N, C-alpha and C positions, 0 to 999 in steps of 0.2 A: 541392555542389548549387546552391548559390546564383548560381554563375555561368552556369550555362544559364539560370535561370531569367529574370535578369538579360537575357541575350542575347534571349529570346524576349519581352519586354517590350516592349524598343527596338525592334524588329523591327514588333511590331505598333504601336508606336507612327508609326514610319515608314510603314507600309501607310495608317494613317490621313492622316497630314499630304498622304499624295500625294493620296488620293481621297476625299480630305472633300467632301461633296455634301449638299444638305439632308437631313437623317436621318429625318425623319418620327416625331418623338419626342413625346411630351406637355413641354410647357415645362419644368415642376418636377416631377422625379418623388418627390422626399422619400425618408427614410429605410423602411427593412424592404421587404419585396418588396411584388407588386403584379397585376395581370390584365394587365399591359400585354405582346403579343407583336410582336417587333418585323416591321417589315413586311418584304417583298420585296426584299432585296439590303442591308439594312441589314446593318452589322457593328459591335457593341457590344463594347469590350474592358474589362474591371471589373477591376479590383485595389484593394485593402483592407487595411490594418493592424488588427488585432483584437489589443488587450490585455488579458487577463483574470488577474484575483488571487484569491486564497481563502486562510484560514487555519481556517474554521469549516466547520463541517456540521450539518444537522437531523437529531439522534441517534435512536436509538431501542433502545430494553431497557438503558439505560445507568444503573447502581444510582445512584440517589438524583438522578435527573434524568426529569424528564417525557418522553414522547414527543413527538419535534420541537422539543425545545428547541436553542438551537444550545449547541455544544459545540467545543472545541478541534480541529483535524483530527489531533493528534497525541494525543490521549486514549488511544486504544488500545495506544500505547507507554509511556505515563506509570503507573507501577507502584508501589502501596506496597510490594510483595515481590515480589521473583524467586525461585521456589520450584518445587517438583514439578507444580505446574498448567503453569507455562511448558515446564518442561523435564521431562520425565515419566521420563528416564533415572536424574535424581537421587533418584528413591525406594529401590534399593538402596542408596544413600550415606546418607538418612534413616534407613531402617530400621537400618542397621550402626553407625551414631550413637546413635540410642535404644537399640540394645543396651546400647553401650558405657557408655552414663551410665544407664541403668537407666531412664531419662524417656522414655516412650511418647507424649508429647505435645510433645516436642520437633520442630520442624520446620525444615526447612533454608532457608534465607535468602541469596543473593548479593547482596542491598542491593535499593535502591530504583531507579526510574528517571526521567526527565524529558524529555520530548522535545516539543518545539516546531516545527512546522511552517506553512512558509508557501509557497504552491504557485504558480507564474507560469505562464501560457502565450499565444506570440504565435505569432499564425495570420497569413500574408500569402497568400490567396487570390488566383490569377491565373485569370479567367474570360474564355473566347472565345465570344459569341452571335453566331448569324446566321440573320436571317431567310429561309430557302427558298421560300416562299410570302405569299398574303396572309394566311393565318392560321396558318402554323404556322414554328416558329424550333426549331433546335438550339443545344448548347452542352456545353461541357466546363469544369470547375471543377478546378485542378490547386493544391492547397495547400500551404504548406512551413509547418512546424510547429517552433517551438522551446517546449520545455518547461523549465523547471527546479525544484526542490525546494531551497528555503533549509531545513538544519536546525539545531538548536540541539540538542544531545545531552548530557547528564550523568547521574554513578549518584551514589548513596550522598551524597546531598546536605548530610546533616547530620553527615558525617563518623561517625556511630556506626551507620550501618544495614546490615544484615545479620550474619550469623554464620559465613558460609564465605569462605574466599578461595583463592587458587591453592596447591597442595599443594608446598612447598620440598621434602620428600621426594624429590620426582621429577627435580629439577635442582642441589639443593645438595649437596653434600660432608658439612657438618656436622650436616645433617637427616639424611640418609640414615644418617650412621654412628649418630647417636643413637636411630635409630630401630630399626638393627640391634642396637645395644648393648641395645637395652630387651627385645629379643626374646629375645636369648640370656639373659640373666637373668632372667627368668623360664621359661624353658627348664630352667636349671641349676638354679634354687632348687627347682622342681618334680619334676625329676630327683631330686634331693639327698632330699628329704621323701621321694618314693616308695620309693626304696632303702633310707632309714633305717625306714621304716614295714614292707617288707618283711622287713629284718633283724630287725626285734623282732616281728614276727609269728611266723618261723623260730626264733629264741630270744630269750625274753624275757628274757634276763639278760645280752644281747650288750652290753647300755649300760644305763648309770645313767640315762640319759633313756628306756628304753623304758618302764617303767611309769606315766610322765606321758603319754608318746604313745598308747602301747595305749588309754588309757582315755578319748584324745580323737581314736581313730583314723576317727571318724565325721567331726567338723569337719577332720581331717588332707585325708582324701580328698576332702572338697567342698572345700576350697583348692585342692587338687591342679587336680579339674577346671573349677573356677572360672577360676581363675588360667593354666591353657592358653586355654580360649576367650576370655578376655580379650584374652591378649595375640595369639591367633591373628587375633583380629577388629580388632582395632588395629594389629598389625604384622608379624602372622604371614606367613613367606612361602607358606602353604598354608593351607586349612580355615576362611579367614576368613567373614563373612558377607557381606563385600562383594562378592567373585568368589572364584573359583575359584584365581586367582593369590596372591591374599595379603590382607592386610588393610587397612583403610582408609586409613593413613597411608602405605602402599607402593605402592598402585595406584590410589589416587581422585584425579582433579584436583584435588579440592577439600578440605580440612579444615579444623575450625574455628578461629577466628581467635585467637589469643594472650590470654587476658583473659576471654572468652567465658564463659557458662553451660555450654556443651557441654565445653570446654576444661577449665574449672577441675572440673566434675563428673570428667571422666577423670582429671585430677590426681588428683583426691579419692582415686580406686578405686584408682590407683597407690600411692598413700601406706599407702590401707588393705591392700593386699595386702603390703606392703612389711612394716607391722607384723605382721601374721598368720605371716608367716614368719619375722620375727624372732623370735616366741615359740616356736617350732618348733626353729629353725635355730640361734637365738643370734646369738655374734659371725659364725659361719659362712655368715650370709645374705647371698648373693652381689647382691641386688636395692641399687643405689643411686641408679638413674633416678629422675626427678621424672616421667617421662611423654614420650609421642611428641611431636615436634617439631612445634608447631604453624602455620598462616599467621600471619606476621608484619603483613599489613595487608591493609584491606579493600580492595576492586575499584577500580580507575580508570576513567575514561573509555577510556582504551588497553586496558587488560583487558578491559572489556566488547565493544569490539570486536574483540578477539582471538578471544575466544568465540564471536561472530558470525561471522568469517570462516574460522578455523582448522579444517581438517576432523575434528581428532579431538576437538571438542566437538559434531559433531552436526550443525549448523544451515548451515554450508557458505554462506553468503551473502554479500552485498555489506555493509559497513559502513554503519551510520546515520549518512551525512556527505551534506552536500549535492551535488545531482547534477544533470546537465543534459544534455539530448540533442535533437537537430536531424535532421530527415528529412523527406520528401513524407509529408504527412498523407492519409488517404483520396480517392480522385478519382472526383468523379460526373460522369458522362456521361449526356446525357439530352435530352429534347425539350418544347416546350408549345406546345397548340393550344386557338385563340381559338374560344369556343363563342358568346359573344353578345357585340354591341358596338354601343351606340347611336350613336357616332359613325362606323360605315360604314366605317372605315376611312381617313375625311378626315383628311389632316395640320390643316387650318385648322382644323376642327371642336374636335380635341386641343389646339390652340395656345390656341384663345380659346373654351372651354366656355361654355354658357350652358343653363340650365333644369336638370331633371334629368336626368343619363346615369348608365346601368349598361353596365359588361361583365364578362364572366366568361371565365374560361380553365381548360383542365384539363393536365396535364402530369405528368412521371414521370423518374425518374433510376436509373440501375444504378450502384451503388457498387463502386467496385473496391479491395480490401483491400490496396494500397500502404503504409497508416500500418504503424507499429510499434507493438504493443500492450508492456504494461507486462512488464519483466523478472521471471519466476517468482523470481531470486535477489536482485533487490533489492527491500524490503518498501515503500519510499517512491517507487518510479519512477513518473513517467506516461508514458505513451503518447503518439505522436504520432496515434494512430487506434483504431479498435476492431478492425480487422485482418479482419474481417468482410464477405464478399459480402451485399447488401443491394439491394432494390428499396423505392423509395418512390413513393407517388403523391401528386397535389398536386392541390388545386381552388384555383383565387385568383377572387377578386370586387372588383369597386371600384364604390363608390358615390360619385358625383359631385353635389354640388346649386350650380348657379351656376358661378362662376370663380374662387371663394377656398376653397371646402372639397370635401374628398373623403376619403373614409375605403375602405383595403382591407382585406378580410377573407380571411384563409390557412389552408387546414387541410392539414396532411400526416399521412400513416401510412406508418410505415417498416417494412420486416420484412426481418429478418437471413435471412439463411441458415445452418444449422448448418454447425458444422467442429470439428476437433481441435486442441487446445491445450495446453503442457506449463504444468500450473499448479500449486502448492502448496495440498493439500488441505488446510483448517481445518476441526476441530468446529465450532467458533462464529466468527462474523465478528471478535472481538474479539480473540480468539487469534493473533495475527498472526506469533508467532516461531516461525512450523513449520522442524522437522527435514528436511534433506535428503531422506530415506526418504519424507517426502509429495509430494515432487516426482513427479509423475505427467503421462501422457500423457491428457486426460480430452476426453470429447467436450463441444461446450457448444452451446447455441442462446440467444443472445443473446435478451431480451424486445423485442417491436415497441412503436415509439415512438408515439405521438400528439401531435399540436404543433396548438393554435388562434392565429395570429397576428393582431392586429389594429394599426391604425397611423393615427389620424386627424390630419389635416394641415390648416393654413391657408396658402394661398397669398397672401402678404404683397402681393407684384409679380411684374412678370414673372422677375424672377432668384429671388427668396427665397421659401421657404418653412420655415414652424417644425412638429415634428411631436410625438404624443405615440408611445407605443411599449407594448404590452403582448404578452408570450406565456403561453399554460398547454402544460404538457408533461407526457405522463404516461408514462412506460414501464413496460412491464409487468416481471415476475420473470423474470430469467435462468435458465434449466435446464441442468444439469451431470448428466452420468453417467460412471460407471466405480467398478468397486469391487477393492479389490485387499488384499490379506494379506499382511503384513510379519510376517517371522520376527522371533523374541527375539534372535535374534544380529545383526540388523538394529538394531531398537530400543534393545537393550543393558536390555530391563528384562521382556519378555514378547511373545509372540505376538498381532497388532492386526491390525482389518479394519478400513480405513478406506473411508469412500463418496463420493464427487464430488458427491453430491446435497446437502452440506452447504454446499458452493459457493452455492447458492440464496440461501441465506437474506441480507435485506438488498440485495437487487439491485433490488426494485421502488422506483421515487421518480417523486415530484412535485414540480414546481417552478413557481412565477408569477414571473415577469419584470415588471417596468417598467421604461420608462426615456424620454427623449426624446430628441431632436436638433432639427439646423435643415441645411438645403438651401441651395446656393447653383448656378444653372446658367446658362447662355445659351444656351441652344438655342430659346430665342423670339429672341433675337439673332441666331442663326445662319439663322434661318428667313428673317430679315428681310434676311439679306445682311451684316449688321454683322460679325459674327465668324468669322476662318478655320478653327478647328476647335471642332466641337461637344462640351461637357463638361459633367458635372454632379461637383460636390465635397458629401460630405454628413458630419456629424458625427452620432454617435448613444452615448450614455451609458445603459446598463441595467445593474440589480441584482437579485439573487434576493431576493425582499421576505418570500417564505413558502417552505416544501417541508418534504418528509416523506420515510421512506424509511428511515432509518440511513445511507444514505452519498451523501446528496444536499449536495453543498457550497452555500454562499453566496457566489454569484459576484459580481464587480463587475469590469464590461467600459467599454472605451472602445475606439470603433471610429470611423475616419476611409475612407470609401471615393470613390474616383474612377473615372468612368464615361467612356468616350469613344466615339464614335461616326462612323461612317465608310458611305456607301453603296458597295459594291464589285461592285454590276451592277444592273441595271435604271433604271427613269428614275423623275422626283419622284413 
């Protein structure tokens, strides 16, 4: 897309060089917007480079932090533990291990995560404007946008975090053999004891061991039932508590890590069962195993990325790694109408203002959703636009005092249209790792936005001006709708109903931006016939000084703008 845009700008510069005549503009406009409406026949080409970066936001409802406090951009992905809250389909596994260990307070954890994010947005709008009459001008803005998220992702930072790892029984032959052997030995032992008990009950004198066995037959029957349930839950091919296909160590993608409390408890129960069977079966006890095969390592970053991307784990998203994209942003088409101007349309009066002057204009734009929104499959992606049609009304006013001071006041109100988008529905804004079944087509109504901008300027001489700049921006809450019922066969744990209205949370934003800049213009020299091509160059730096809403970033922006003028029809 860059080549066509470069070609367009080259053609525009050529036209300006050919048709350059007195432009009828104010000698130094300065940074920011203003109430100037291009005179009839005047063409203005504007291009600018705007570089923005941010790595913090003004948070809301974050545990341990007051609302509005700055917090790292990646805080929602930085977790002390990853468990059932982040992955609800771990709930059956957690319940199964609680039953195997006999510990109802054991909780599943894949470890901790640390995510640091730093976002960059480079925008290059190309603006074409033309005065159609004394009071009315039209324009189009075509932005080219490049976004980049720089991500640092780490897991299990202390090396001892988490109690679950990948299940080697699903892929490693020695683990599968050990698990199968354990199940076979438990089944054999329980069958032998059951057969001996049945024989003694039928004929108490059938064996010298019968009197002792019959005296403890309640304990024997309890041992048979409990050991079968334990073996089925741990490694059994059917009937285990994890699911209908088998026990935890046969079917689960995760199992306890070697040496952790859960694995040690399970091995201790195996040893206890072995000892009890030895009491009843003596040297004929077939149980020799020490327990099921444990996971041998905690999750690495590569493992964590596999969990995010592999469809078998349910999230089916892009990895948490640096990502960039380039595309055209949302295009604006609009017009501007002069309501009042004490200069009376006089070029000479604008070039050498005296006394108190005032001008006002109104305008509006229609926004074409040509930009790309964030991908629903990339949790840290930045779009190149909002992707929604919108209309925006604008009011401009300039107050000029003498020939060296003037200030602009701008009000904008933006109203997006409703649309439909594919998004992952979150129950809470900070629960970012949404499973794939939460990826749904929802109705979206972006919140309206109000902006107030002012820029006081001091014109140092005919060529130079310095400016301050301030903007207040408030965006109302977005509204999403759509209700979806997801069956247990899809979620892996239960039927659930999700409501897209939860996406409304933390979408209202308030922001205060402060900045300043400098402008150089040769418009006065051009009007005097001393310059060939009229132009103006401005530099503006601004940053967010205060904000609220939960997802309002703290922006830092540098902007360089070039304005070129030409008269393409009409007289001076």
